[in-house]
C-alpha positions in Angstrom: -6.8 -25.7 3.1 -9.0 -24.0 0.7 -12.8 -24.6 0.8 -14.4 -26.6 -2.0 -17.0 -24.5 -4.1 -19.0 -26.3 -6.5 -19.4 -24.6 -9.8 -23.0 -25.8 -10.5 -23.9 -24.2 -7.3 -23.1 -20.8 -8.4 -25.2 -18.3 -10.6 -24.4 -18.3 -14.2 -24.1 -14.4 -14.8 -20.5 -13.6 -13.5 -20.9 -9.8 -13.7 -23.9 -10.0 -11.4 -22.3 -12.3 -8.9 -19.2 -10.1 -8.9 -21.3 -7.0 -8.2 -23.5 -9.0 -5.6 -20.7 -11.0 -3.6 -17.1 -10.7 -4.8 -15.7 -13.3 -2.5 -18.3 -16.1 -3.9 -17.4 -14.7 -7.4 -13.6 -15.1 -6.9 -14.0 -18.7 -5.5 -16.1 -19.5 -8.7 -13.5 -18.0 -11.0 -10.8 -20.1 -9.3 -12.7 -23.1 -9.4 -13.5 -22.6 -13.2 -9.9 -21.9 -13.7 -8.9 -25.0 -12.0 -11.6 -27.1 -14.0 -10.2 -25.7 -17.3 -13.5 -24.0 -18.1 -12.0 -20.9 -19.4 -14.9 -20.1 -21.9 -17.0 -19.4 -18.7 -14.6 -17.0 -17.0 -15.6 -13.3 -16.2 -12.4 -12.2 -18.0 -13.1 -8.4 -17.5 -13.7 -8.5 -13.9 -10.5 -10.7 -13.4 -8.5 -8.2 -15.2 -9.9 -5.6 -12.8 -9.3 -7.7 -9.8 -5.6 -8.3 -10.9 -5.0 -4.7 -11.5 -6.5 -3.8 -8.1 -4.1 -6.1 -6.4 -1.4 -4.2 -7.8 -2.9 -0.9 -6.9 -3.5 -2.1 -3.4 0.3 -3.1 -3.1 1.1 0.6 -4.4 -1.3 2.0 -1.8 0.2 0.0 1.0 3.7 1.2 0.1 2.6 4.9 -0.1 0.5 4.6 3.2 3.7 3.2 4.9 5.9 6.0 3.3 3.6 8.7 4.4 3.6 7.5 8.0 7.4 7.2 7.9 7.8 10.7 6.5 5.3 12.2 9.1 7.3 10.8 11.9 10.6 11.9 10.5 9.1 15.5 10.2 7.8 15.3 13.9 11.3 13.9 14.8 12.9 17.1 13.1 10.5 19.7 14.1 9.6 18.7 17.5 12.9 17.5 19.4 11.2 18.0 22.7 8.7 15.2 22.0 11.0 12.6 20.7 10.4 9.2 22.2 10.4 5.6 22.1 6.9 5.6 20.3 8.1 7.7 17.4 11.5 5.7 17.1 9.3 2.4 17.0 7.1 3.8 14.4 10.0 5.1 12.3 11.8 1.6 12.6 8.5 -0.3 12.0 7.6 1.6 8.7 11.2 1.3 7.6 11.0 -2.5 8.0 7.5 -2.8 6.5 8.8 -0.8 3.4 11.8 -2.9 3.1 9.6 -6.1 3.2 7.3 -4.7 0.7 10.0 -4.0 -1.7 11.7 -7.3 -1.2 8.3 -9.3 -1.8 7.4 -7.0 -4.7 10.5 -5.7 -6.5 8.4 -3.9 -9.1 7.3 -1.5 -6.5 10.7 0.2 -6.7 9.5 1.9 -9.8 7.3 3.8 -7.6 10.2 5.3 -5.6 11.6 6.6 -8.9 8.3 8.6 -9.8 8.2 12.2 -8.9 4.4 12.4 -8.7 4.2 9.3 -6.4 6.8 11.2 -4.2 4.8 14.3 -4.3 1.7 12.6 -3.2 3.5 10.7 -0.4 5.0 13.8 0.8 1.7 15.8 0.8 0.1 12.9 2.8 2.9 13.1 5.3 2.6 16.8 5.6 -1.1 16.6 6.1 -0.4 13.9 9.0 2.4 15.9 10.6 0.4 19.2 10.7 -2.6 17.5 12.3 -0.4 15.9 14.8 1.8 18.7 15.7 0.3 21.9 15.3 3.1 23.1 13.0 2.0 25.7 10.5 4.3 25.2 7.7 6.6 22.7 6.2 8.6 22.4 3.1 6.8 21.8 -0.3 9.0 19.0 -1.1 10.8 16.2 0.8 14.3 17.6 2.0 15.6 14.1 2.4 17.0 11.4 -0.1 15.5 8.0 -0.4 18.6 6.5 1.1 18.3 8.6 4.3 14.7 7.9 4.5 15.3 4.2 4.4 18.7 4.1 6.4 18.0 2.0 9.6 19.8 4.5 11.9 19.3 7.8 10.2 17.0 10.3 11.8 16.8 14.2 11.0 18.3 16.8 13.1 
């Protein structure tokens, strides 16, 4: 159940409220929307917040992909250290990516963006190098998206 927020109890300057307490600001904006008081809405900040939701979803996908790729790198380059923990991380990241793509299909456009892949791979390499002590890895991801997301695929 959502808490009740009385519009009259909130400050009138939406920009100041947004900067001071974004949660209270969000509740006020929702209350104004529900009350049909559209002329009082903080349109600029609402637009910024909506765009930030999209960026947050993209960051979540990129983070999960970087963790997955880092573990695939470790799996390939350190066979003597392979274990249940790495296998579980790989499985969980694949599932998390799959769920994210099912819930937000427009995220699939990121998977077709070469710049997005470069960033995800670079983040994965940084993680893998920090965890393994390896000194050099490929500049670009050597695996296809189908391989990366395939439930049973592991690099050898």
